[in-house]
C-alpha positions as CSV (number, residue, x, y, z in Angstrom):
1,M,47.8,58.4,200.1
2,N,51.5,57.4,200.5
3,E,54.0,59.0,202.8
4,Q,55.6,61.1,200.1
5,E,52.2,62.6,199.2
6,Q,51.4,63.2,202.9
7,L,54.6,65.1,203.4
8,E,54.0,67.2,200.3
9,H,50.6,68.2,201.5
10,A,51.9,68.9,205.0
11,I,54.7,71.1,203.7
12,A,52.2,73.0,201.5
13,A,49.9,73.5,204.5
14,L,52.7,74.8,206.6
15,E,53.9,77.1,203.8
16,A,50.4,78.6,203.6
17,Q,50.6,79.4,207.4
18,R,53.9,81.2,207.1
19,S,52.4,84.6,207.5
20,L,50.6,83.6,210.7
21,L,53.3,81.5,212.3
22,G,56.4,83.3,211.2
23,D,59.4,82.3,209.2
24,S,61.4,80.8,212.1
25,V,58.6,78.5,213.3
26,V,57.8,77.3,209.8
27,D,61.4,76.8,208.9
28,A,62.0,74.8,212.0
29,A,59.0,72.6,211.4
30,L,59.8,72.1,207.7
31,A,63.5,71.1,208.1
32,S,62.9,67.5,209.1
33,M,60.0,67.2,206.8
34,R,62.0,68.3,203.8
35,Q,64.9,66.0,204.8
36,R,62.5,63.0,205.0
37,L,61.0,64.0,201.6
38,A,64.4,64.1,200.0
39,I,65.1,60.6,201.3
40,L,61.9,59.3,199.9
41,R,62.5,60.9,196.5
42,S,66.0,59.7,196.1
43,P,66.6,56.4,194.3
44,P,67.3,53.4,196.5
45,L,71.0,52.7,197.2
46,A,72.5,49.7,195.6
47,E,73.8,47.0,197.9
48,Q,77.6,46.8,198.0
49,R,79.5,43.8,199.2
50,K,83.2,43.9,199.8
51,T,85.7,41.5,201.1
52,V,87.6,42.8,204.1
53,T,90.4,41.5,206.3
54,I,90.4,42.3,210.0
55,L,93.5,41.9,212.1
56,F,93.3,41.5,215.9
57,A,96.5,41.6,217.8
58,D,97.4,41.3,221.4
59,L,100.9,42.3,222.3
60,V,102.3,40.8,225.4
61,D,103.4,43.3,228.1
62,F,102.5,46.3,225.8
63,T,101.1,48.3,228.7
64,A,104.4,48.0,230.6
65,M,106.4,48.9,227.5
66,S,104.3,52.0,226.8
């Protein structure tokens, strides 16, 4: 059983316990599980490569001028 299936089973089990545990407890426990499940279900991000230019500058006596 892969991680996605495990999360789906765990979510279903917690939902079944909602009447015993209460909404606030179940909702708190499910928040991170649902977030992880959404990440697993989403398609992988395409790699992006971009050319960037970085400028480093050191101004002489800038501290005194400011």
